[in-house]
N, CA, C, O and the ligand as a Tripos MOL2 file, in Angstrom:
@<TRIPOS>MOLECULE
protein
  293   291    74     0     0
PROTEIN
NO_CHARGES

@<TRIPOS>ATOM
      1 N           0.8480   -1.2020    0.0470 N.3       1 MET1
      2 CA          0.0400   -0.0220   -0.0050 C.3       1 MET1
      3 C           0.8810    1.2580   -0.0070 C.2       1 MET1
      4 O           1.6880    1.4430    0.9050 O.2       1 MET1
      5 N           0.7350    2.0930   -0.9320 N.am      2 PRO2
      6 CA          1.5490    3.2930   -1.0860 C.3       2 PRO2
      7 C           1.3430    4.2550    0.0120 C.2       2 PRO2
      8 O           0.2330    4.3710    0.5310 O.2       2 PRO2
      9 N           2.3480    4.9420    0.3860 N.am      3 THR3
     10 CA          2.2240    6.0820    1.3950 C.3       3 THR3
     11 C           1.5670    7.2820    0.7150 C.2       3 THR3
     12 O           1.9670    7.7440   -0.3540 O.2       3 THR3
     13 N           0.5700    7.7360    1.3860 N.am      4 THR4
     14 CA         -0.1100    8.9310    0.8450 C.3       4 THR4
     15 C          -0.2040   10.0260    1.8670 C.2       4 THR4
     16 O          -0.2950    9.7810    3.0700 O.2       4 THR4
     17 N          -0.1810   11.2380    1.3680 N.am      5 VAL5
     18 CA         -0.3540   12.4290    2.2650 C.3       5 VAL5
     19 C          -1.4790   13.2810    1.6690 C.2       5 VAL5
     20 O          -1.8240   13.1530    0.4940 O.2       5 VAL5
     21 N          -2.0140   14.1100    2.4720 N.am      6 SER6
     22 CA         -3.0880   15.0260    2.0540 C.3       6 SER6
     23 C          -2.4940   16.3040    1.5030 C.2       6 SER6
     24 O          -1.6200   16.9090    2.1240 O.2       6 SER6
     25 N          -2.9540   16.7050    0.3650 N.am      7 CYS7
     26 CA         -2.4860   17.9710   -0.1870 C.3       7 CYS7
     27 C          -2.8630   19.1070    0.7580 C.2       7 CYS7
     28 O          -4.0380   19.2510    1.0950 O.2       7 CYS7
     29 N          -1.9300   19.8930    1.1830 N.am      8 PRO8
     30 CA         -2.2400   21.0110    2.1480 C.3       8 PRO8
     31 C          -3.2470   22.0340    1.5650 C.2       8 PRO8
     32 O          -3.9480   22.7150    2.3130 O.2       8 PRO8
     33 N          -3.3060   22.1290    0.2190 N.am      9 THR9
     34 CA         -4.1630   23.0390   -0.3600 C.3       9 THR9
     35 C          -5.6070   22.5110   -0.5300 C.2       9 THR9
     36 O          -6.5520   23.1520   -0.0720 O.2       9 THR9
     37 N          -5.7690   21.4040   -1.1530 N.am     10 CYS10
     38 CA         -7.1210   20.9370   -1.4710 C.3      10 CYS10
     39 C          -7.4630   19.6370   -0.6860 C.2      10 CYS10
     40 O          -8.6020   19.1710   -0.7130 O.2      10 CYS10
     41 N          -6.5260   19.1080   -0.0410 N.am     11 GLY11
     42 CA         -6.8520   17.8990    0.7810 C.3      11 GLY11
     43 C          -6.8510   16.5630    0.0130 C.2      11 GLY11
     44 O          -7.1670   15.5110    0.5690 O.2      11 GLY11
     45 N          -6.5030   16.6310   -1.2240 N.am     12 LYS12
     46 CA         -6.5090   15.4800   -2.1190 C.3      12 LYS12
     47 C          -5.3510   14.5050   -1.6670 C.2      12 LYS12
     48 O          -4.2670   14.9410   -1.2780 O.2      12 LYS12
     49 N          -5.6380   13.2040   -1.7390 N.am     13 GLN13
     50 CA         -4.5850   12.2920   -1.3750 C.3      13 GLN13
     51 C          -3.5260   12.2530   -2.4320 C.2      13 GLN13
     52 O          -3.8100   12.1260   -3.6230 O.2      13 GLN13
     53 N          -2.2990   12.3640   -1.9810 N.am     14 VAL14
     54 CA         -1.1710   12.4180   -2.8760 C.3      14 VAL14
     55 C          -0.2800   11.2470   -2.5380 C.2      14 VAL14
     56 O           0.0650   11.0420   -1.3750 O.2      14 VAL14
     57 N           0.0850   10.4970   -3.5140 N.am     15 ILE15
     58 CA          0.9190    9.2930   -3.3340 C.3      15 ILE15
     59 C           2.3750    9.8040   -3.1830 C.2      15 ILE15
     60 O           2.9150   10.4800   -4.0590 O.2      15 ILE15
     61 N           2.9710    9.4510   -2.0440 N.am     16 TRP16
     62 CA          4.2770    9.9520   -1.7590 C.3      16 TRP16
     63 C           5.3390    9.0960   -2.3790 C.2      16 TRP16
     64 O           5.8430    8.1780   -1.7330 O.2      16 TRP16
     65 N           5.7020    9.3720   -3.6340 N.am     17 ASN17
     66 CA          6.8080    8.6720   -4.2260 C.3      17 ASN17
     67 C           7.5620    9.6100   -5.2090 C.2      17 ASN17
     68 O           7.2130   10.7840   -5.3340 O.2      17 ASN17
     69 N           8.5180    9.1220   -5.8500 N.am     18 SER18
     70 CA          9.3630    9.9760   -6.7100 C.3      18 SER18
     71 C           8.5620   10.4980   -7.8900 C.2      18 SER18
     72 O           8.9630   11.4650   -8.5380 O.2      18 SER18
     73 N           7.4750    9.8860   -8.1590 N.am     19 LYS19
     74 CA          6.7060   10.4080   -9.3530 C.3      19 LYS19
     75 C           5.8060   11.5580   -8.9790 C.2      19 LYS19
     76 O           5.2850   12.2680   -9.8390 O.2      19 LYS19
     77 N           5.6230   11.7380   -7.6510 N.am     20 SER20
     78 CA          4.7780   12.8830   -7.2000 C.3      20 SER20
     79 C           5.7590   14.0610   -7.0300 C.2      20 SER20
     80 O           6.3700   14.2900   -5.9860 O.2      20 SER20
     81 N           5.8410   14.7450   -8.1000 N.am     21 ARG21
     82 CA          6.7800   15.7960   -8.2130 C.3      21 ARG21
     83 C           6.4710   17.0240   -7.2060 C.2      21 ARG21
     84 O           7.3560   17.7080   -6.6930 O.2      21 ARG21
     85 N           5.1550   17.1940   -7.0090 N.am     22 TRP22
     86 CA          4.8150   18.4330   -6.2460 C.3      22 TRP22
     87 C           4.4140   18.0830   -4.7470 C.2      22 TRP22
     88 O           3.8380   18.8890   -4.0170 O.2      22 TRP22
     89 N           4.7590   16.8630   -4.3850 N.am     23 ARG23
     90 CA          4.4390   16.4310   -2.9950 C.3      23 ARG23
     91 C           5.0210   17.4400   -2.0010 C.2      23 ARG23
     92 O           6.0990   17.9730   -2.2610 O.2      23 ARG23
     93 N           4.3980   17.7100   -0.9460 N.am     24 PRO24
     94 CA          3.1290   17.1150   -0.5390 C.3      24 PRO24
     95 C           1.8640   17.6370   -1.1790 C.2      24 PRO24
     96 O           0.7460   17.2600   -0.8270 O.2      24 PRO24
     97 N           2.0940   18.5470   -2.1600 N.am     25 PHE25
     98 CA          0.9180   19.0050   -2.9260 C.3      25 PHE25
     99 C           0.6210   18.0350   -4.0860 C.2      25 PHE25
    100 O           1.4680   17.2860   -4.5720 O.2      25 PHE25
    101 N          -0.6800   18.1210   -4.4890 N.am     26 CYS26
    102 CA         -1.0590   17.1870   -5.5440 C.3      26 CYS26
    103 C          -0.6790   17.7070   -6.9570 C.2      26 CYS26
    104 O          -0.6810   16.9460   -7.9240 O.2      26 CYS26
    105 N          -0.3670   18.9590   -7.0500 N.am     27 SER27
    106 CA         -0.0550   19.5070   -8.3460 C.3      27 SER27
    107 C           0.7470   20.8500   -8.1530 C.2      27 SER27
    108 O           0.7820   21.4280   -7.0660 O.2      27 SER27
    109 N           1.3430   21.2730   -9.2010 N.am     28 GLU28
    110 CA          2.0490   22.5890   -9.1800 C.3      28 GLU28
    111 C           1.1350   23.7070   -8.7410 C.2      28 GLU28
    112 O           1.5210   24.6310   -8.0240 O.2      28 GLU28
    113 N          -0.1190   23.5790   -9.2140 N.am     29 ARG29
    114 CA         -1.0840   24.6620   -8.9850 C.3      29 ARG29
    115 C          -1.3470   24.7390   -7.4940 C.2      29 ARG29
    116 O          -1.3450   25.8410   -6.9440 O.2      29 ARG29
    117 N          -1.5670   23.6550   -6.8280 N.am     30 CYS30
    118 CA         -1.8120   23.6930   -5.4110 C.3      30 CYS30
    119 C          -0.6140   24.2150   -4.6310 C.2      30 CYS30
    120 O          -0.7410   24.9200   -3.6300 O.2      30 CYS30
    121 N           0.5140   23.8480   -5.1210 N.am     31 ARG31
    122 CA          1.7600   24.3920   -4.4490 C.3      31 ARG31
    123 C           1.8670   25.8470   -4.5940 C.2      31 ARG31
    124 O           2.1970   26.5430   -3.6330 O.2      31 ARG31
    125 N           1.5910   26.3670   -5.8060 N.am     32 LEU32
    126 CA          1.6100   27.8300   -6.0140 C.3      32 LEU32
    127 C           0.5750   28.5390   -5.1720 C.2      32 LEU32
    128 O           0.8060   29.6160   -4.6220 O.2      32 LEU32
    129 N          -0.5570   27.9050   -5.0930 N.am     33 ILE33
    130 CA         -1.6550   28.5880   -4.2740 C.3      33 ILE33
    131 C          -1.2100   28.6170   -2.8090 C.2      33 ILE33
    132 O          -1.3930   29.6230   -2.1250 O.2      33 ILE33
    133 N          -0.6600   27.5730   -2.3560 N.am     34 ASP34
    134 CA         -0.2250   27.6280   -0.9600 C.3      34 ASP34
    135 C           0.8830   28.6710   -0.7800 C.2      34 ASP34
    136 O           0.8520   29.4520    0.1710 O.2      34 ASP34
    137 N           1.8260   28.6840   -1.6600 N.am     35 LEU35
    138 CA          2.9170   29.6510   -1.5920 C.3      35 LEU35
    139 C           2.3790   31.0580   -1.6550 C.2      35 LEU35
    140 O           2.8160   31.9300   -0.9030 O.2      35 LEU35
    141 N           1.4220   31.2900   -2.5560 N.am     36 GLY36
    142 CA          0.8450   32.6330   -2.6710 C.3      36 GLY36
    143 C           0.1340   33.0230   -1.4670 C.2      36 GLY36
    144 O           0.1920   34.1990   -1.1080 O.2      36 GLY36
    145 N          -0.5650   32.1270   -0.7680 N.am     37 ASP37
    146 CA         -1.2640   32.4530    0.4730 C.3      37 ASP37
    147 C          -0.2540   32.8840    1.4930 C.2      37 ASP37
    148 O          -0.4500   33.8690    2.2050 O.2      37 ASP37
    149 N           0.8620   32.1240    1.5640 N.am     38 TRP38
    150 CA          1.8870   32.4580    2.5640 C.3      38 TRP38
    151 C           2.4780   33.7880    2.2780 C.2      38 TRP38
    152 O           2.6790   34.5520    3.2230 O.2      38 TRP38
    153 N           2.7770   34.1380    1.0670 N.am     39 LEU39
    154 CA          3.3640   35.3680    0.7010 C.3      39 LEU39
    155 C           2.3910   36.5200    0.9950 C.2      39 LEU39
    156 O           2.7570   37.5690    1.5240 O.2      39 LEU39
    157 N           1.0980   36.2550    0.6090 N.am     40 ASP40
    158 CA          0.1170   37.2690    0.8820 C.3      40 ASP40
    159 C          -0.0280   37.5890    2.3370 C.2      40 ASP40
    160 O          -0.1610   38.7490    2.7250 O.2      40 ASP40
    161 N           0.0010   36.5280    3.1630 N.am     41 GLU41
    162 CA         -0.0540   36.7700    4.5670 C.3      41 GLU41
    163 C           1.0520   37.4930    5.1220 C.2      41 GLU41
    164 O           0.8540   38.3950    5.9360 O.2      41 GLU41
    165 N           2.2400   37.1560    4.7340 N.am     42 SER42
    166 CA          3.4720   37.8640    5.2480 C.3      42 SER42
    167 C           3.4320   39.3720    4.7740 C.2      42 SER42
    168 O           3.8080   40.2910    5.5010 O.2      42 SER42
    169 N           2.9440   39.5470    3.4940 N.am     43 HIS43
    170 CA          2.9000   40.8630    3.0120 C.3      43 HIS43
    171 C           1.9380   41.7670    3.7770 C.2      43 HIS43
    172 O           2.1810   42.9530    4.0000 O.2      43 HIS43
    173 N           0.8290   41.1330    4.1650 N.am     44 ARG44
    174 CA         -0.2010   41.8290    4.9430 C.3      44 ARG44
    175 C           0.3640   42.3280    6.3350 C.2      44 ARG44
    176 O           0.1210   43.4410    6.8000 O.2      44 ARG44
    177 N           1.1510   41.3610    6.9400 N.am     45 ILE45
    178 CA          1.6550   41.6440    8.2270 C.3      45 ILE45
    179 C           2.6760   42.8940    8.1940 C.2      45 ILE45
    180 O           2.5900   43.8520    8.9620 O.2      45 ILE45
    181 N           3.6110   42.7510    7.2380 N.am     46 SER46
    182 CA          4.6110   43.7640    7.1070 C.3      46 SER46
    183 C           4.0790   45.0780    6.6000 C.2      46 SER46
    184 O           4.6490   46.1350    6.8730 O.2      46 SER46
    185 N           2.9850   45.0210    5.8600 N.am     47 ASP47
    186 CA          2.3320   46.1910    5.2720 C.3      47 ASP47
    187 C           1.6950   47.0650    6.3740 C.2      47 ASP47
    188 O           1.6590   48.2920    6.2850 O.2      47 ASP47
    189 N           1.1890   46.3640    7.4290 N.am     48 SER48
    190 CA          0.5100   47.1390    8.4950 C.3      48 SER48
    191 C           1.5030   47.9650    9.3130 C.2      48 SER48
    192 O           1.1160   48.9690    9.9110 O.2      48 SER48
    193 N           2.7670   47.5630    9.3510 N.am     49 GLY49
    194 CA          3.7170   48.2550   10.2360 C.3      49 GLY49
    195 C           4.5640   49.2620    9.4610 C.2      49 GLY49
    196 O           5.0090   50.2670   10.0160 O.2      49 GLY49
    197 N           4.7740   49.0000    8.2370 N.am     50 ILE50
    198 CA          5.6950   49.8940    7.5260 C.3      50 ILE50
    199 C           4.9830   50.7720    6.5710 C.2      50 ILE50
    200 O           4.1680   50.3000    5.7780 O.2      50 ILE50
    201 N           5.2540   51.9940    6.6200 N.am     51 GLU51
    202 CA          4.6400   53.0080    5.7260 C.3      51 GLU51
    203 C           5.7020   53.3960    4.6720 C.2      51 GLU51
    204 O           6.7860   53.8960    4.9710 O.2      51 GLU51
    205 N           5.3230   53.1390    3.4910 N.am     52 THR52
    206 CA          6.2260   53.4970    2.4790 C.3      52 THR52
    207 C           5.5940   54.6740    1.6220 C.2      52 THR52
    208 O           4.5300   54.5350    1.0200 O.2      52 THR52
    209 N           6.3030   55.7900    1.6200 N.am     53 ASP53
    210 CA          5.7540   56.9790    0.9320 C.3      53 ASP53
    211 C           6.3740   57.1540   -0.4390 C.2      53 ASP53
    212 O           6.3690   58.2420   -1.0140 O.2      53 ASP53
    213 N           6.8920   56.0880   -0.9300 N.am     54 GLY54
    214 CA          7.4730   56.1780   -2.2520 C.3      54 GLY54
    215 C           8.6760   56.9850   -2.3890 C.2      54 GLY54
    216 O           9.1060   57.5980   -1.4130 O.2      54 GLY54
    217 N           9.2700   57.0370   -3.5530 N.am     55 PRO55
    218 CA         10.4720   57.8040   -3.7420 C.3      55 PRO55
    219 C          10.2200   59.2590   -3.6600 C.2      55 PRO55
    220 O           9.2770   59.7580   -4.2720 O.2      55 PRO55
    221 N          11.0630   59.9930   -2.8930 N.am     56 SER56
    222 CA         10.8860   61.3820   -2.7960 C.3      56 SER56
    223 C          11.2980   62.1310   -4.0580 C.2      56 SER56
    224 O          12.0280   61.6170   -4.9060 O.2      56 SER56
    225 N          10.8240   63.3110   -4.1480 N.am     57 ASP57
    226 CA         11.2210   64.0470   -5.4390 C.3      57 ASP57
    227 C          12.6490   64.4460   -5.4460 C.2      57 ASP57
    228 O          13.1810   64.8440   -6.4820 O.2      57 ASP57
    229 N          13.2810   64.3510   -4.3240 N.am     58 GLY58
    230 CA         14.7070   64.5960   -4.2140 C.3      58 GLY58
    231 C          14.9690   66.1540   -4.3840 C.2      58 GLY58
    232 O          15.4860   66.5790   -5.4170 O.2      58 GLY58
    233 N          14.6460   66.8870   -3.4720 N.am     59 ALA59
    234 CA         14.8690   68.3200   -3.5710 C.3      59 ALA59
    235 C          16.3500   68.5730   -3.6680 C.2      59 ALA59
    236 O          17.1010   68.1450   -2.7920 O.2      59 ALA59
    237 N          16.7980   69.2580   -4.7100 N.am     60 PRO60
    238 CA         18.2080   69.5390   -4.9310 C.3      60 PRO60
    239 C          18.8340   70.3420   -3.8550 C.2      60 PRO60
    240 O          18.1890   71.1690   -3.2110 O.2      60 PRO60
    241 N          20.0630   70.1060   -3.6650 N.am     61 TRP61
    242 CA         20.7870   70.9970   -2.6460 C.3      61 TRP61
    243 C          20.8520   72.4470   -3.2040 C.2      61 TRP61
    244 O          20.8360   72.6790   -4.4120 O.2      61 TRP61
    245 N          20.9270   73.4080   -2.2440 N.am     62 PRO62
    246 CA         20.9980   74.7800   -2.7160 C.3      62 PRO62
    247 C          22.1580   74.9400   -3.7200 C.2      62 PRO62
    248 O          23.2380   74.3710   -3.5620 O.2      62 PRO62
    249 N          21.8970   75.6820   -4.6780 N.am     63 SER63
    250 CA         22.8370   75.8700   -5.7570 C.3      63 SER63
    251 C          24.2140   76.4250   -5.2040 C.2      63 SER63
    252 O          24.2420   77.3340   -4.3740 O.2      63 SER63
    253 N          25.2870   75.8610   -5.6800 N.am     64 ALA64
    254 CA         26.5780   76.3520   -5.1720 C.3      64 ALA64
    255 C          27.0150   77.6610   -5.7270 C.2      64 ALA64
    256 O          27.8550   78.3470   -5.1430 O.2      64 ALA64
    257 N          26.4550   78.0200   -6.8530 N.am     65 ASP65
    258 CA         26.8830   79.2750   -7.3930 C.3      65 ASP65
    259 C          25.8510   80.3900   -7.0230 C.2      65 ASP65
    260 O          25.2020   81.0010   -7.8720 O.2      65 ASP65
    261 N          25.7610   80.5970   -5.6790 N.am     66 ALA66
    262 CA         24.9060   81.6700   -5.1860 C.3      66 ALA66
    263 C          25.6060   82.9750   -5.4820 C.2      66 ALA66
    264 O          26.7920   83.0470   -5.8060 O.2      66 ALA66
    265 N          24.7500   84.0470   -5.3410 N.am     67 SER67
    266 CA         25.3160   85.3790   -5.7270 C.3      67 SER67
    267 C          26.4340   85.8460   -4.8860 C.2      67 SER67
    268 O          27.2850   86.5950   -5.3670 O.2      67 SER67
    269 N          26.4880   85.4230   -3.5710 N.am     68 ASP68
    270 CA         27.5300   85.9010   -2.6830 C.3      68 ASP68
    271 C          28.7960   85.0680   -2.7460 C.2      68 ASP68
    272 O          29.6940   85.2400   -1.9210 O.2      68 ASP68
    273 N          28.8800   84.1410   -3.7440 N.am     69 ASP69
    274 CA         30.0210   83.1960   -3.8150 C.3      69 ASP69
    275 C          31.0290   83.9120   -4.6150 C.2      69 ASP69
    276 O          31.2970   83.4750   -5.7340 O.2      69 ASP69
    277 N          31.6040   84.9460   -4.1740 N.am     70 THR70
    278 CA         32.6420   85.6310   -4.9770 C.3      70 THR70
    279 C          33.9810   85.0980   -4.6400 C.2      70 THR70
    280 O          34.3340   84.9730   -3.4670 O.2      70 THR70
    281 N          34.7290   84.7830   -5.6350 N.am     71 PRO71
    282 CA         36.0860   84.1860   -5.4090 C.3      71 PRO71
    283 C          37.0180   85.2180   -4.6980 C.2      71 PRO71
    284 O          37.1020   86.3830   -5.0880 O.2      71 PRO71
    285 N          37.7010   84.7300   -3.6500 N.am     72 ARG72
    286 CA         38.6180   85.5990   -2.9050 C.3      72 ARG72
    287 C          40.0470   85.0640   -3.0980 C.2      72 ARG72
    288 O          40.2960   83.8590   -3.1340 O.2      72 ARG72
    289 N          40.9320   85.9940   -3.2150 N.am     73 HIS73
    290 CA         42.3110   85.6250   -3.3960 C.3      73 HIS73
    291 C          43.1080   85.8630   -2.1470 C.2      73 HIS73
    292 O          44.3110   85.6030   -2.1230 O.2      73 HIS73
    293 ZN         -4.1700   19.8520   -4.2390 Zn       74 ZN74
@<TRIPOS>BOND
     1     1     2 1
     2     2     3 1
     3     3     4 2
     4     3     5 am
     5     5     6 1
     6     6     7 1
     7     7     8 2
     8     7     9 am
     9     9    10 1
    10    10    11 1
    11    11    12 2
    12    11    13 am
    13    13    14 1
    14    14    15 1
    15    15    16 2
    16    15    17 am
    17    17    18 1
    18    18    19 1
    19    19    20 2
    20    19    21 am
    21    21    22 1
    22    22    23 1
    23    23    24 2
    24    23    25 am
    25    25    26 1
    26    26    27 1
    27    27    28 2
    28    27    29 am
    29    29    30 1
    30    30    31 1
    31    31    32 2
    32    31    33 am
    33    33    34 1
    34    34    35 1
    35    35    36 2
    36    35    37 am
    37    37    38 1
    38    38    39 1
    39    39    40 2
    40    39    41 am
    41    41    42 1
    42    42    43 1
    43    43    44 2
    44    43    45 am
    45    45    46 1
    46    46    47 1
    47    47    48 2
    48    47    49 am
    49    49    50 1
    50    50    51 1
    51    51    52 2
    52    51    53 am
    53    53    54 1
    54    54    55 1
    55    55    56 2
    56    55    57 am
    57    57    58 1
    58    58    59 1
    59    59    60 2
    60    59    61 am
    61    61    62 1
    62    62    63 1
    63    63    64 2
    64    63    65 am
    65    65    66 1
    66    66    67 1
    67    67    68 2
    68    67    69 am
    69    69    70 1
    70    70    71 1
    71    71    72 2
    72    71    73 am
    73    73    74 1
    74    74    75 1
    75    75    76 2
    76    75    77 am
    77    77    78 1
    78    78    79 1
    79    79    80 2
    80    79    81 am
    81    81    82 1
    82    82    83 1
    83    83    84 2
    84    83    85 am
    85    85    86 1
    86    86    87 1
    87    87    88 2
    88    87    89 am
    89    89    90 1
    90    90    91 1
    91    91    92 2
    92    91    93 am
    93    93    94 1
    94    94    95 1
    95    95    96 2
    96    95    97 am
    97    97    98 1
    98    98    99 1
    99    99   100 2
   100    99   101 am
   101   101   102 1
   102   102   103 1
   103   103   104 2
   104   103   105 am
   105   105   106 1
   106   106   107 1
   107   107   108 2
   108   107   109 am
   109   109   110 1
   110   110   111 1
   111   111   112 2
   112   111   113 am
   113   113   114 1
   114   114   115 1
   115   115   116 2
   116   115   117 am
   117   117   118 1
   118   118   119 1
   119   119   120 2
   120   119   121 am
   121   121   122 1
   122   122   123 1
   123   123   124 2
   124   123   125 am
   125   125   126 1
   126   126   127 1
   127   127   128 2
   128   127   129 am
   129   129   130 1
   130   130   131 1
   131   131   132 2
   132   131   133 am
   133   133   134 1
   134   134   135 1
   135   135   136 2
   136   135   137 am
   137   137   138 1
   138   138   139 1
   139   139   140 2
   140   139   141 am
   141   141   142 1
   142   142   143 1
   143   143   144 2
   144   143   145 am
   145   145   146 1
   146   146   147 1
   147   147   148 2
   148   147   149 am
   149   149   150 1
   150   150   151 1
   151   151   152 2
   152   151   153 am
   153   153   154 1
   154   154   155 1
   155   155   156 2
   156   155   157 am
   157   157   158 1
   158   158   159 1
   159   159   160 2
   160   159   161 am
   161   161   162 1
   162   162   163 1
   163   163   164 2
   164   163   165 am
   165   165   166 1
   166   166   167 1
   167   167   168 2
   168   167   169 am
   169   169   170 1
   170   170   171 1
   171   171   172 2
   172   171   173 am
   173   173   174 1
   174   174   175 1
   175   175   176 2
   176   175   177 am
   177   177   178 1
   178   178   179 1
   179   179   180 2
   180   179   181 am
   181   181   182 1
   182   182   183 1
   183   183   184 2
   184   183   185 am
   185   185   186 1
   186   186   187 1
   187   187   188 2
   188   187   189 am
   189   189   190 1
   190   190   191 1
   191   191   192 2
   192   191   193 am
   193   193   194 1
   194   194   195 1
   195   195   196 2
   196   195   197 am
   197   197   198 1
   198   198   199 1
   199   199   200 2
   200   199   201 am
   201   201   202 1
   202   202   203 1
   203   203   204 2
   204   203   205 am
   205   205   206 1
   206   206   207 1
   207   207   208 2
   208   207   209 am
   209   209   210 1
   210   210   211 1
   211   211   212 2
   212   211   213 am
   213   213   214 1
   214   214   215 1
   215   215   216 2
   216   215   217 am
   217   217   218 1
   218   218   219 1
   219   219   220 2
   220   219   221 am
   221   221   222 1
   222   222   223 1
   223   223   224 2
   224   223   225 am
   225   225   226 1
   226   226   227 1
   227   227   228 2
   228   227   229 am
   229   229   230 1
   230   230   231 1
   231   231   232 2
   232   231   233 am
   233   233   234 1
   234   234   235 1
   235   235   236 2
   236   235   237 am
   237   237   238 1
   238   238   239 1
   239   239   240 2
   240   239   241 am
   241   241   242 1
   242   242   243 1
   243   243   244 2
   244   243   245 am
   245   245   246 1
   246   246   247 1
   247   247   248 2
   248   247   249 am
   249   249   250 1
   250   250   251 1
   251   251   252 2
   252   251   253 am
   253   253   254 1
   254   254   255 1
   255   255   256 2
   256   255   257 am
   257   257   258 1
   258   258   259 1
   259   259   260 2
   260   259   261 am
   261   261   262 1
   262   262   263 1
   263   263   264 2
   264   263   265 am
   265   265   266 1
   266   266   267 1
   267   267   268 2
   268   267   269 am
   269   269   270 1
   270   270   271 1
   271   271   272 2
   272   271   273 am
   273   273   274 1
   274   274   275 1
   275   275   276 2
   276   275   277 am
   277   277   278 1
   278   278   279 1
   279   279   280 2
   280   279   281 am
   281   281   282 1
   282   282   283 1
   283   283   284 2
   284   283   285 am
   285   285   286 1
   286   286   287 1
   287   287   288 2
   288   287   289 am
   289   289   290 1
   290   290   291 1
   291   291   292 2
@<TRIPOS>SUBSTRUCTURE
     1 MET1         2 RESIDUE 1 A MET
     2 PRO2         6 RESIDUE 1 A PRO
     3 THR3        10 RESIDUE 1 A THR
     4 THR4        14 RESIDUE 1 A THR
     5 VAL5        18 RESIDUE 1 A VAL
     6 SER6        22 RESIDUE 1 A SER
     7 CYS7        26 RESIDUE 1 A CYS
     8 PRO8        30 RESIDUE 1 A PRO
     9 THR9        34 RESIDUE 1 A THR
    10 CYS10       38 RESIDUE 1 A CYS
    11 GLY11       42 RESIDUE 1 A GLY
    12 LYS12       46 RESIDUE 1 A LYS
    13 GLN13       50 RESIDUE 1 A GLN
    14 VAL14       54 RESIDUE 1 A VAL
    15 ILE15       58 RESIDUE 1 A ILE
    16 TRP16       62 RESIDUE 1 A TRP
    17 ASN17       66 RESIDUE 1 A ASN
    18 SER18       70 RESIDUE 1 A SER
    19 LYS19       74 RESIDUE 1 A LYS
    20 SER20       78 RESIDUE 1 A SER
    21 ARG21       82 RESIDUE 1 A ARG
    22 TRP22       86 RESIDUE 1 A TRP
    23 ARG23       90 RESIDUE 1 A ARG
    24 PRO24       94 RESIDUE 1 A PRO
    25 PHE25       98 RESIDUE 1 A PHE
    26 CYS26      102 RESIDUE 1 A CYS
    27 SER27      106 RESIDUE 1 A SER
    28 GLU28      110 RESIDUE 1 A GLU
    29 ARG29      114 RESIDUE 1 A ARG
    30 CYS30      118 RESIDUE 1 A CYS
    31 ARG31      122 RESIDUE 1 A ARG
    32 LEU32      126 RESIDUE 1 A LEU
    33 ILE33      130 RESIDUE 1 A ILE
    34 ASP34      134 RESIDUE 1 A ASP
    35 LEU35      138 RESIDUE 1 A LEU
    36 GLY36      142 RESIDUE 1 A GLY
    37 ASP37      146 RESIDUE 1 A ASP
    38 TRP38      150 RESIDUE 1 A TRP
    39 LEU39      154 RESIDUE 1 A LEU
    40 ASP40      158 RESIDUE 1 A ASP
    41 GLU41      162 RESIDUE 1 A GLU
    42 SER42      166 RESIDUE 1 A SER
    43 HIS43      170 RESIDUE 1 A HIS
    44 ARG44      174 RESIDUE 1 A ARG
    45 ILE45      178 RESIDUE 1 A ILE
    46 SER46      182 RESIDUE 1 A SER
    47 ASP47      186 RESIDUE 1 A ASP
    48 SER48      190 RESIDUE 1 A SER
    49 GLY49      194 RESIDUE 1 A GLY
    50 ILE50      198 RESIDUE 1 A ILE
    51 GLU51      202 RESIDUE 1 A GLU
    52 THR52      206 RESIDUE 1 A THR
    53 ASP53      210 RESIDUE 1 A ASP
    54 GLY54      214 RESIDUE 1 A GLY
    55 PRO55      218 RESIDUE 1 A PRO
    56 SER56      222 RESIDUE 1 A SER
    57 ASP57      226 RESIDUE 1 A ASP
    58 GLY58      230 RESIDUE 1 A GLY
    59 ALA59      234 RESIDUE 1 A ALA
    60 PRO60      238 RESIDUE 1 A PRO
    61 TRP61      242 RESIDUE 1 A TRP
    62 PRO62      246 RESIDUE 1 A PRO
    63 SER63      250 RESIDUE 1 A SER
    64 ALA64      254 RESIDUE 1 A ALA
    65 ASP65      258 RESIDUE 1 A ASP
    66 ALA66      262 RESIDUE 1 A ALA
    67 SER67      266 RESIDUE 1 A SER
    68 ASP68      270 RESIDUE 1 A ASP
    69 ASP69      274 RESIDUE 1 A ASP
    70 THR70      278 RESIDUE 1 A THR
    71 PRO71      282 RESIDUE 1 A PRO
    72 ARG72      286 RESIDUE 1 A ARG
    73 HIS73      290 RESIDUE 1 A HIS
    74 ZN74       293 GROUP 0 **** ****
């Protein structure tokens, strides 16, 4: 009797052998779904704590050639 596991995503019985490429998932799709859920969860957690206001416009430094910048010898 072959060893079987339940697919974590859909609960389908998966035969645990070398032919079951996506074990413990029944298919690549279920594997990606599970991975996607995990990523989505972690993203939600980090998203609540970190505020990203995007790239700033980068205000340039005051121009070096101001009017009072007269060369002195
Ligand atoms: Zn599945």
